[in-house]
MISEMAR-827028 format. One line per 10 residues: their letters; for each residue x, y, z of C-alpha. Coordinates in steps of 0.001 Angstrom, whole numbers, plus 500000, padded with zeros to 6 digits. Each point is the difference from the previous one (the first is absolute). Layout:
# residues N
a> X,Y,Z ~ ...
This chain:
# residues 407
mhtevpgadd> 350232,415974,796691 ~ 502518,499925,497164 ~ 500285,503100,497856 ~ 501894,498295,497165 ~ 499222,497052,497782 ~ 502161,496886,500416 ~ 503483,499959,498481 ~ 502274,497233,498728 ~ 501194,499141,503552 ~ 496553,499859,501607
dvyfdansft> 497995,496832,500686 ~ 496318,500293,499089 ~ 497275,497963,501729 ~ 496301,499550,499323 ~ 498257,498065,502783 ~ 496684,499376,501732 ~ 499901,503624,501172 ~ 500587,501567,496589 ~ 496479,499807,498548 ~ 496606,500599,501546
gpgevvtidv> 497700,499095,497142 ~ 499838,497420,497202 ~ 501860,500584,496743 ~ 501917,503111,501035 ~ 502755,500937,497543 ~ 503633,501024,500294 ~ 500938,501784,496772 ~ 503614,500385,498853 ~ 499559,503359,498303 ~ 503708,500967,499897
naycnnidwt> 503176,497963,499737 ~ 500189,498295,503388 ~ 502943,498611,501988 ~ 500357,497676,502992 ~ 502269,497407,501519 ~ 497707,497102,500997 ~ 496273,500087,499239 ~ 497746,497653,501974 ~ 496206,499514,499791 ~ 499841,497113,502503
gvtntpdlag> 496828,499984,502078 ~ 497977,502604,498090 ~ 496210,499829,500245 ~ 497105,501389,497972 ~ 501483,498929,496631 ~ 501966,503157,499147 ~ 501353,500689,496521 ~ 503425,501229,498894 ~ 499378,502178,496928 ~ 501716,502648,497889
ssalyvsgsl> 502183,500152,496916 ~ 503220,501663,501189 ~ 503148,498004,500787 ~ 500719,498257,503306 ~ 503652,499467,500957 ~ 500632,497401,502718 ~ 503429,499820,501648 ~ 499245,496886,502055 ~ 497257,497352,500108 ~ 496343,500028,498969
tynpamtasf> 497132,498119,501639 ~ 496426,500128,498730 ~ 497003,498390,501638 ~ 497265,497821,498492 ~ 497456,502224,501799 ~ 500795,502944,497685 ~ 499816,500848,496308 ~ 502694,501491,497784 ~ 498697,502132,497132 ~ 503324,501903,499889
tgwlsfvssq> 501053,500375,496338 ~ 503341,501761,500327 ~ 503578,498717,500032 ~ 501196,498063,503029 ~ 503765,500242,500254 ~ 502125,498096,502521 ~ 503248,501890,500578 ~ 501597,498399,503064 ~ 503763,499706,500396 ~ 499641,497326,502708
agntidfstl> 499481,496229,500044 ~ 497090,498295,501735 ~ 497046,501877,498509 ~ 496728,498169,499427 ~ 497003,500695,497746 ~ 496566,498616,500829 ~ 497059,501062,497824 ~ 497690,497525,501795 ~ 498946,498598,496584 ~ 497940,503141,499313
alsmssvqfn> 499006,500889,496448 ~ 502308,502877,499107 ~ 499483,502905,497614 ~ 503512,501451,500019 ~ 501567,500958,496697 ~ 503438,498838,501125 ~ 501907,498321,502832 ~ 503657,500987,499826 ~ 503135,499007,501894 ~ 502731,502600,499818
gegewtllsd> 502294,499846,503031 ~ 503033,498088,501222 ~ 497781,498091,502447 ~ 498407,496574,500074 ~ 496284,499124,499932 ~ 498187,496733,500673 ~ 496462,499606,498684 ~ 497536,498479,502460 ~ 496816,499877,497925 ~ 498876,499700,496395
idlslmggsf> 500134,503135,497866 ~ 497233,500537,497469 ~ 500301,503085,497786 ~ 498214,498400,497060 ~ 496818,502046,500522 ~ 501684,503153,498662 ~ 502883,498329,498153 ~ 502509,501431,502470 ~ 503748,499380,499836 ~ 502413,498352,502440
tltrgtintn> 503480,501476,499555 ~ 503407,499443,501609 ~ 502659,502623,499254 ~ 502128,499600,503132 ~ 500206,497731,503050 ~ 499005,496417,500831 ~ 496535,498402,499721 ~ 499113,496667,501588 ~ 496679,498957,498473 ~ 499693,497266,502617
gitisvgsfq> 497776,497604,498046 ~ 497113,502422,499570 ~ 498057,500634,496768 ~ 500514,503276,498138 ~ 497383,500952,497379 ~ 500822,503195,498117 ~ 499821,501743,496658 ~ 503776,500253,499707 ~ 502705,498189,501981 ~ 503285,501782,499447
swpgtgfrvm> 503461,500886,501221 ~ 502055,502876,498628 ~ 503586,500958,500795 ~ 500141,502735,502628 ~ 502912,501466,501934 ~ 500895,496859,501963 ~ 499649,496250,500277 ~ 496769,498048,499441 ~ 499148,496550,501355 ~ 496785,498107,499217
nlgssvincq> 499505,496856,502098 ~ 496909,498419,498467 ~ 499873,496815,502103 ~ 496884,497988,499153 ~ 497926,503030,499024 ~ 497562,500127,497087 ~ 500238,503159,497884 ~ 496969,500745,497792 ~ 500616,502933,497691 ~ 498930,501467,496704
winiwdggsl> 503538,501181,499248 ~ 503406,499111,501381 ~ 502968,502337,499564 ~ 503179,498973,501789 ~ 503221,501790,499104 ~ 503284,498820,501471 ~ 502278,502956,499371 ~ 502703,498240,502033 ~ 498325,500746,503336 ~ 497278,497333,500284
tlnagtstin> 500186,496693,501869 ~ 496982,497865,499137 ~ 499513,496958,502242 ~ 497125,498179,498315 ~ 499556,497262,502618 ~ 497053,497842,498927 ~ 497890,502952,498911 ~ 497485,500088,497161 ~ 499516,502988,497728 ~ 496766,500029,497986
tetnwfdgqn> 500038,502829,497491 ~ 497731,501218,497219 ~ 502876,501729,498221 ~ 501042,499010,496487 ~ 503535,501432,500296 ~ 502444,498843,502670 ~ 503603,501107,500408 ~ 501360,497683,502668 ~ 503279,501942,500265 ~ 502040,496752,500092
ltyynvnfep> 498632,499162,503455 ~ 498809,496778,501646 ~ 496282,499461,500622 ~ 497991,497094,501332 ~ 496570,499655,498370 ~ 499009,502597,497400 ~ 496627,499519,498311 ~ 498858,502173,497108 ~ 496229,500470,500161 ~ 498962,502644,497452
twpttimimg> 496318,500878,499830 ~ 500036,500649,496243 ~ 501507,498081,497033 ~ 503628,501053,499805 ~ 503638,499136,499322 ~ 502282,499458,503004 ~ 503442,501574,499654 ~ 502707,499008,502502 ~ 503255,501943,500233 ~ 503289,499264,501770
sntfhnlgls> 501749,496769,500989 ~ 497893,498863,502929 ~ 499554,496994,502258 ~ 496584,498568,500908 ~ 498885,497059,502088 ~ 496840,499934,497896 ~ 499257,502237,497041 ~ 496238,499898,499497 ~ 498820,500790,496478 ~ 496831,497916,499960
nnnisevifp> 497388,502775,500066 ~ 497560,499588,497109 ~ 500394,503667,498996 ~ 503670,499477,499137 ~ 500216,499829,496206 ~ 503794,500145,499605 ~ 503165,499877,502147 ~ 503203,501845,499075 ~ 503351,499511,501727 ~ 503026,502268,499498
snatqtvfdm> 502614,498764,497542 ~ 503426,499076,501424 ~ 498573,500034,503540 ~ 499268,497006,502244 ~ 496892,499156,502012 ~ 500888,497403,502645 ~ 496973,498021,501154 ~ 499158,497111,502284 ~ 496615,499763,498301 ~ 498059,501886,497343
dfsgscsnli> 496466,499642,498639 ~ 498075,501286,496982 ~ 496343,500063,498913 ~ 500239,498411,496567 ~ 497130,497947,498642 ~ 498933,498631,496621 ~ 497811,503084,499531 ~ 502661,502418,501217 ~ 503587,499187,499115 ~ 502321,502401,501849
pvhsdvtgea> 502975,501535,498134 ~ 503118,500023,502211 ~ 503101,501638,498585 ~ 502761,502570,500460 ~ 499599,503689,499318 ~ 502507,499954,497114 ~ 499397,497694,497046 ~ 502987,497704,499511 ~ 501504,500664,503448 ~ 499199,497452,502682
ayikkisgtl> 498697,500590,503488 ~ 501244,497498,502592 ~ 497944,497972,502468 ~ 501952,498164,502694 ~ 498713,497117,502100 ~ 502488,497794,501810 ~ 498133,496705,500184 ~ 496700,498226,499493 ~ 497493,500213,497158 ~ 497871,502938,498944
qedylilqdl> 497128,499140,497662 ~ 497771,502759,498657 ~ 497861,499250,496944 ~ 498448,502039,497171 ~ 502829,502523,499697 ~ 501425,501743,496917 ~ 503729,500222,500677 ~ 502699,502118,498375 ~ 503484,501300,500920 ~ 500306,498172,503315
nviggatfit> 502990,498141,501462 ~ 499465,497672,502965 ~ 503024,499576,502262 ~ 500746,498469,503392 ~ 499332,496291,499480 ~ 496214,499676,500390 ~ 497738,498448,497376 ~ 497492,502287,498227 ~ 497143,498418,498018 ~ 497095,501497,498069
dhgidlgnvt> 497347,497805,498406 ~ 497772,501476,497276 ~ 502576,502759,499598 ~ 501325,501965,497053 ~ 503701,500646,499410 ~ 500614,503271,498135 ~ 503770,499590,500179 ~ 503077,500618,502121 ~ 498727,497900,502908 ~ 502680,497980,501816
nwtinsgtgt> 499673,497148,502530 ~ 496191,500150,499987 ~ 498182,496927,498650 ~ 497013,501094,497901 ~ 497510,497341,498903 ~ 497515,501135,497364 ~ 497439,497249,500489 ~ 497831,498315,497365 ~ 498291,502176,497431 ~ 496438,499873,498680
tlywvggsgn> 497938,501702,497291 ~ 497753,502845,501112 ~ 497226,501441,497816 ~ 498643,503533,500284 ~ 496237,500072,500659 ~ 497388,502613,500833 ~ 500839,502875,497623 ~ 501504,503242,501334 ~ 502082,499822,503146 ~ 503344,500388,501717
wsdadhwsts> 502829,497494,499618 ~ 500200,499821,503830 ~ 496405,498737,500342 ~ 500391,496223,500300 ~ 496301,499496,499236 ~ 500766,500848,496351 ~ 502385,497026,499724 ~ 498532,496545,499400 ~ 501509,496592,499358 ~ 497589,499473,497097
sggaypsget> 499024,502028,496938 ~ 496646,501675,500523 ~ 499947,499106,503681 ~ 497604,501699,502378 ~ 500606,503552,501196 ~ 500810,500558,502785 ~ 502217,496984,499703 ~ 500739,499529,503694 ~ 503695,499745,499273 ~ 502349,501575,502545
clpsdvdnvv> 503313,500015,498123 ~ 501436,502258,497316 ~ 502185,498795,497120 ~ 503679,499473,500760 ~ 503091,499456,497875 ~ 499159,496330,499355 ~ 496354,500523,499012 ~ 498613,500464,496480 ~ 497273,502643,499594 ~ 497372,499871,497259
fdansftgpg> 497514,502594,498738 ~ 497585,498399,497537 ~ 496526,500233,498464 ~ 498425,499264,503384 ~ 501823,502736,501905 ~ 497922,503029,498947 ~ 496261,500431,499549 ~ 499791,503613,498791 ~ 501938,502339,497700 ~ 503098,501809,501285
etvtldvngf> 500209,498282,503378 ~ 503313,500724,501726 ~ 502551,497951,501886 ~ 502010,502389,502192 ~ 503479,499069,501194 ~ 499672,501647,503416 ~ 502962,498125,501520 ~ 503211,498544,498608 ~ 498967,496987,497937 ~ 501868,496685,499731
fnnmdwsgvt> 499407,497014,497735 ~ 501713,497427,497825 ~ 498047,500232,496702 ~ 497235,502481,499128 ~ 497605,499342,497119 ~ 497205,502294,498747 ~ 499265,497971,496848 ~ 496353,499923,498988 ~ 498680,502690,502321 ~ 496756,501687,498989
nnpvfasgtg> 498315,503340,500742 ~ 503194,502047,499529 ~ 501263,499877,503616 ~ 502541,502464,501346 ~ 503140,499125,501939 ~ 501012,503016,502094 ~ 502541,500686,502707 ~ 500076,502166,503080 ~ 502892,502414,500456 ~ 503288,498259,500783
nelnvfgslt> 498714,496426,499857 ~ 502172,497468,498174 ~ 499144,496931,497940 ~ 502571,497237,500632 ~ 500080,497365,497239 ~ 501898,496779,500726 ~ 498903,498218,496813 ~ 498149,501088,496861 ~ 497556,502843,499303 ~ 497238,499906,497392
fdpgmdi> 497646,502925,499402 ~ 497068,500065,497553 ~ 499123,502574,497318 ~ 496485,500116,501402 ~ 501108,501736,503205 ~ 501347,503402,501045 ~ 503026,500665,502200
């Protein structure tokens, strides 16, 4: 019988002879160390529990006939190549999986830390993700004391946040990988990626930093309300997609007014409609087209077609500008109108005697508003035109208010 707990050079095995009853628990109650840890062949559905750290100097093998309620840090610290990690597709509760050694690790099964929002972090060494799926709270790589290599192959990375810092020591081999992230702020560190899809779960602005290269830059999530690129930096893309629609025009612009951000595509045609474009310079030779778009200036080599305008009448009394049901193609039309589009720079908007049915009803500019001409002549019931904080009214033609209204 051993009188000492395992150390960093010891292999640890859990097998068919380790447990005599169902659901027995091994608790990591102090910082623990081992070389290889192997649960192959265990019976009776044991559980690995505890909240202290586990440092593994070699390989790790779990078993589908076990559970893993362990919530501590799992740190791989090998200095050797040829290590493997197999979590047997178990649901994991760890707060963090870290790689901090000069060694090399190949992942053999999916990693799912999403239950507790755990992080997956490389600070030193080489990771081969080997086509598996990684689902985590945070996917990150920080500069440590040595080299870092991430070989993503064809893996899918699902993460709430992505934080990758080059620091001069990172080699990122994107392969044909896909990164799906909920983050609204991405510093690509001037690196090359394959597919990166922004999938926020709340309405937000996407901010991209650095001069990066993407096979596909996915910005088509319906919660994306605005996209900002860094001025004087270049995003090189093979393809790029947005989520614009007639009820949700997406502003796309640089982070400094008057200074262009660059988008480079070598060949082909990219068409994305219902965009509001400003301070963008397309380079590389491809054709960029936006139908039903708005040009706010300093846009180069991007064809923007405004479309054909119409006249939209406000109906239904109080409401938000962004509610298409308050816009009708006829004065006094039914509310809800059933319309799906908001006014754009080529449309005329009219508020008249049929727009309001009670005193002091309010039209709230809850988004940036766009129109050609606006006319409030002849309104009744003393309506109010109000604005939410920071929202802008963009007038491309004439503006006529009425003394029988409040602003």
